[in-house]
C-alpha positions as CSV (number, residue, x, y, z in Angstrom):
1,M,-68.5,63.5,25.4
2,V,-69.4,60.9,23.4
3,A,-73.7,59.4,22.1
4,V,-73.3,57.0,19.5
5,P,-76.9,55.7,19.2
6,R,-78.1,52.1,18.9
7,R,-81.6,50.1,18.0
8,H,-82.4,48.9,20.9
9,A,-85.8,46.3,21.7
10,T,-85.4,45.9,25.4
11,A,-85.3,48.8,28.5
12,L,-82.2,50.4,28.7
13,E,-79.8,50.6,31.5
14,T,-77.1,53.7,32.7
15,I,-73.8,52.3,33.2
16,S,-71.7,55.1,35.4
17,V,-68.5,55.4,37.2
18,T,-66.5,58.7,38.9
19,V,-62.7,58.9,38.2
20,P,-60.1,61.6,38.4
21,P,-59.0,63.1,35.3
22,E,-56.6,60.3,34.6
23,A,-58.5,58.1,34.3
24,L,-61.2,59.1,31.7
25,E,-60.2,58.0,28.9
26,A,-59.1,54.3,29.7
27,Y,-63.3,54.0,31.8
28,E,-64.2,55.8,28.7
29,S,-63.4,53.2,26.9
30,A,-64.6,49.9,28.9
31,L,-67.6,51.2,28.6
32,A,-67.5,51.8,24.7
33,E,-66.9,48.6,24.8
34,A,-70.7,47.5,26.1
35,C,-72.8,50.4,25.2
36,G,-74.4,51.5,22.8
37,T,-74.1,55.4,23.7
38,I,-71.3,57.5,26.5
39,G,-71.0,60.3,27.7
40,F,-68.7,62.3,30.5
41,F,-69.5,65.5,32.9
42,L,-67.8,67.0,34.7
43,D,-67.8,68.5,38.5
44,E,-65.8,71.0,38.6
45,E,-66.0,71.3,42.3
46,A,-64.4,68.0,43.1
47,G,-62.3,67.4,39.6
48,L,-63.8,64.4,39.1
49,W,-65.2,63.1,35.7
50,T,-68.4,60.7,36.0
51,V,-69.0,58.6,32.2
52,E,-72.0,56.4,31.8
53,G,-72.9,54.7,29.4
54,V,-76.3,53.1,27.7
55,K,-77.1,49.7,27.0
56,D,-80.1,47.1,27.0
57,Q,-80.4,45.8,30.2
58,G,-78.8,42.5,30.3
59,A,-76.7,43.1,27.4
60,H,-72.8,42.9,27.2
61,E,-72.6,42.0,30.4
62,P,-69.5,39.4,29.7
63,E,-67.5,42.4,27.6
64,L,-67.7,44.7,30.5
65,T,-66.4,43.6,33.5
66,A,-63.9,42.1,31.5
67,A,-63.0,46.0,29.9
68,L,-63.7,47.9,33.5
69,A,-61.7,44.8,34.6
70,L,-58.9,46.5,32.5
71,A,-58.9,49.9,33.1
72,A,-58.9,49.2,36.3
73,L,-55.3,47.4,35.9
74,V,-54.0,50.0,33.5
75,T,-55.2,53.2,35.4
76,G,-54.6,51.2,38.7
77,I,-57.8,53.0,40.3
78,E,-60.9,50.4,41.0
79,V,-64.5,52.1,40.6
80,L,-67.5,49.8,41.0
81,P,-70.7,51.1,38.3
82,V,-73.7,52.5,39.3
83,R,-76.2,50.6,37.4
84,S,-80.2,52.7,36.8
85,P,-82.8,52.2,34.5
86,T,-82.8,54.8,31.6
87,A,-85.5,57.0,29.5
88,A,-83.7,57.3,26.2
89,E,-84.8,60.2,25.5
90,G,-84.6,61.8,28.9
91,W,-80.6,61.1,28.5
92,L,-80.5,62.2,25.0
93,E,-81.7,65.7,26.6
94,R,-79.3,66.0,29.6
95,T,-75.8,65.6,26.6
96,R,-77.5,68.5,24.2
97,E,-77.9,69.9,27.5
98,A,-74.2,69.6,28.5
99,F,-72.9,70.3,24.7
100,P,-73.0,73.8,24.1
101,E,-70.5,75.2,21.2
102,Q,-67.0,75.1,22.0
103,L,-65.0,77.7,20.7
104,V,-61.5,76.4,20.4
105,G,-58.2,78.3,19.9
106,K,-58.6,81.0,17.7
107,R,-60.2,79.5,14.5
108,F,-62.1,77.2,15.3
109,A,-65.5,76.4,16.9
110,V,-67.2,73.2,17.0
111,R,-70.6,73.0,17.9
112,G,-74.4,70.3,17.7
113,T,-76.4,70.2,15.3
114,H,-79.1,71.5,18.2
115,I,-78.0,74.7,18.0
116,S,-79.6,76.9,15.8
117,G,-77.9,80.6,14.5
118,P,-75.5,81.8,12.9
119,A,-71.8,80.6,12.9
120,T,-69.9,81.9,14.7
121,P,-67.6,85.3,12.9
122,G,-63.9,84.4,11.8
123,R,-64.1,80.8,12.7
124,L,-64.2,77.8,11.3
125,T,-67.4,75.4,12.5
126,I,-67.4,71.7,12.7
127,R,-70.4,70.4,13.1
128,L,-71.5,66.9,15.9
129,D,-74.9,66.1,15.5
130,A,-75.1,65.5,19.9
131,A,-76.8,62.1,18.9
132,V,-73.0,60.8,18.0
133,A,-71.1,63.3,19.0
134,F,-67.4,62.3,21.2
135,G,-64.5,64.4,21.1
136,S,-66.6,67.1,21.0
137,G,-63.9,69.8,21.7
138,E,-64.5,69.8,26.0
139,H,-61.5,67.6,26.2
140,G,-58.5,68.8,27.6
141,S,-56.4,67.1,25.3
142,T,-58.6,67.7,22.2
143,R,-59.0,71.1,23.2
144,G,-54.6,70.8,23.1
145,C,-54.6,69.1,19.6
146,L,-56.6,72.0,17.4
147,R,-55.1,74.8,19.7
148,A,-51.7,72.7,19.0
149,F,-52.9,72.1,15.0
150,E,-53.2,76.3,14.7
151,R,-50.0,76.9,15.0
152,V,-48.4,74.9,12.9
153,A,-50.8,74.5,9.8
154,Y,-48.7,77.6,8.2
155,R,-45.9,74.5,7.2
156,R,-49.3,73.4,5.1
157,P,-48.9,70.0,5.3
158,R,-49.4,67.2,2.7
159,H,-50.0,63.8,3.9
160,I,-52.0,63.6,7.6
161,L,-53.2,61.1,9.4
162,D,-55.2,61.1,12.2
163,L,-54.8,57.9,14.5
164,G,-56.9,56.5,16.9
165,T,-59.0,59.5,15.6
166,G,-62.6,58.6,17.7
167,S,-65.3,61.2,16.4
168,G,-62.5,62.5,13.4
169,I,-62.4,65.9,14.3
170,L,-58.2,66.0,14.2
171,A,-59.1,64.8,10.7
172,M,-62.2,67.1,9.9
173,A,-59.8,70.6,11.6
174,A,-57.1,69.9,9.5
175,A,-59.6,69.3,6.1
176,L,-61.3,72.3,6.8
177,L,-58.9,74.4,6.9
178,L,-56.0,73.5,4.7
179,H,-58.1,71.5,2.4
180,R,-55.6,68.6,2.0
181,H,-56.3,65.4,2.0
182,V,-56.2,63.5,5.3
183,R,-56.5,59.4,6.9
184,G,-57.8,58.7,10.1
185,T,-57.5,55.4,11.8
186,D,-59.0,54.1,14.7
187,I,-59.5,50.1,16.0
188,D,-63.6,50.9,17.1
189,P,-65.5,50.1,13.9
190,W,-68.3,52.4,15.7
191,S,-65.6,56.3,15.1
192,V,-64.8,54.9,12.0
193,R,-68.6,55.1,10.6
194,T,-69.5,57.9,13.5
195,A,-66.4,59.5,12.2
196,A,-67.5,59.6,8.3
197,A,-70.9,60.6,9.5
198,N,-69.3,63.5,10.9
199,A,-67.4,65.0,7.8
200,R,-70.7,63.6,5.6
201,L,-71.8,65.7,8.0
202,N,-69.5,68.6,7.4
203,R,-69.7,68.5,3.6
204,L,-66.2,66.9,3.7
205,G,-66.1,64.8,0.7
206,G,-63.3,63.1,0.1
207,L,-61.3,65.6,1.9
208,A,-61.7,63.5,5.4
209,R,-62.0,59.4,4.9
210,F,-61.9,56.8,7.9
211,V,-60.8,53.1,8.4
212,R,-60.3,51.0,10.3
213,A,-56.8,50.2,11.5
214,D,-54.5,48.8,14.7
215,G,-52.0,51.6,14.5
216,W,-48.3,51.3,13.0
217,S,-49.0,47.5,13.0
218,S,-51.4,48.1,9.8
219,P,-50.5,47.8,6.3
220,S,-53.0,50.7,5.3
221,V,-51.3,52.9,7.6
222,T,-47.6,52.4,6.6
223,E,-47.9,52.1,2.9
224,A,-49.6,56.0,3.1
225,G,-46.8,57.5,4.7
226,P,-44.2,59.0,5.4
227,Y,-46.6,61.2,6.8
228,D,-45.8,65.3,7.3
229,L,-48.6,65.7,9.8
230,V,-49.9,63.2,12.5
231,F,-52.4,63.5,15.4
232,A,-51.9,60.6,17.7
233,N,-55.0,61.2,21.3
234,I,-54.5,58.6,22.6
235,L,-52.6,58.0,26.0
236,A,-49.7,58.1,27.4
237,R,-49.1,54.6,27.6
238,P,-49.9,53.1,24.1
239,L,-47.9,56.6,23.0
240,C,-44.5,55.2,24.3
241,L,-45.0,51.7,22.7
242,M,-45.8,53.5,19.3
243,A,-42.6,56.1,19.6
244,R,-40.4,54.7,17.1
245,H,-42.9,53.3,14.7
246,L,-43.7,57.0,14.7
247,A,-40.0,58.1,14.4
248,G,-40.2,55.7,11.6
249,N,-43.5,56.9,9.8
250,L,-43.0,60.3,10.3
251,A,-41.2,62.4,7.5
252,P,-38.2,64.2,7.6
253,G,-39.3,68.0,9.1
254,G,-42.5,66.4,10.0
255,T,-44.5,67.3,12.9
256,A,-46.4,64.9,15.4
257,I,-49.3,66.6,17.7
258,L,-49.3,64.1,20.4
259,A,-52.1,64.0,23.6
260,G,-53.7,62.5,25.7
261,L,-51.4,62.8,28.4
262,L,-51.4,64.5,31.7
263,V,-49.4,67.2,32.4
264,S,-47.7,64.8,34.8
265,Q,-46.9,62.2,32.0
266,A,-45.3,64.8,29.7
267,R,-41.6,64.0,31.0
268,W,-41.9,59.9,29.8
269,V,-44.2,60.3,26.5
270,L,-41.2,62.8,26.3
271,A,-38.4,60.6,26.7
272,A,-39.6,57.9,24.7
273,H,-39.9,59.6,21.1
274,R,-36.5,61.8,22.4
275,R,-34.8,58.1,22.0
276,H,-36.4,57.6,18.6
277,G,-34.9,61.0,17.3
278,L,-37.7,63.3,17.7
279,V,-37.1,66.7,19.2
280,L,-39.6,68.8,21.6
281,E,-41.2,72.4,19.8
282,R,-43.6,72.5,22.5
283,L,-45.7,72.3,25.0
284,L,-49.0,73.4,25.5
285,S,-51.2,72.8,28.9
286,E,-55.1,72.6,29.7
287,G,-55.6,72.0,33.2
288,K,-54.8,69.2,34.0
289,W,-54.1,67.4,30.3
290,C,-50.9,68.9,27.9
291,T,-50.6,67.7,24.4
292,L,-47.4,67.5,23.1
293,V,-45.5,69.2,20.1
294,L,-42.7,67.2,18.1
295,R,-40.4,67.3,14.7
296,R,-38.2,65.1,13.2
297,P,-35.4,67.2,12.1
């Protein structure tokens, strides 16, 4: 789920779309172009996700129209948005109710600040404010990355990058477990600010640092490499397009954890990275989503 609050002086409205899992992240990104808060909710019986964005009524309409058109083009799935007036307090309360503590793998617990009580024994707790929480550990791609990270953490990587960091949850998990400095990047300035706020909430000090960067094209990313561990929880198509750059910026023996792709897309993404010398170490599935663990020999 996502919720990045903004101040507003006018009435609010909710924009919602219902999509299959393979279109979730594209439409989530589309609504984020115009909306100050984003949430997504799964209808388990139907197997469909409803993505909701809240914004000032009438605001950012050109951006919303363009972003929805791009999401339809990328996914091949076109949906009409539904609009409704919204009370900010009611939406936030629903967000909190839909954000219970998430136990992921054997080591991590992700919980909102609205949850009281002692931490779950034997787990590292990552705290997120329900009002600024996205990448909460609920989505299969995030859970897959955390599970994959548990299995490679024993290598004690030193130079770590979280590409497309979002909430910063993967960068924070690495910093908490390894006590290493981790760099997180995102093209979205809202995400960078939110990830930094989450790092402060978890008292990580300077261990997790976040900068705005456009993937591997940014010197701030490439000049800090090569990396021993790279997280890239994005989408299948950009992962394939960046395969050459990932291989070139991964240290010998380094590990890449790739996610944001469906099980049906794994072979396509794997082939793109094998062409640049990376080898498959492990494939983990989480429902319809999968995570690839690749290594540079």
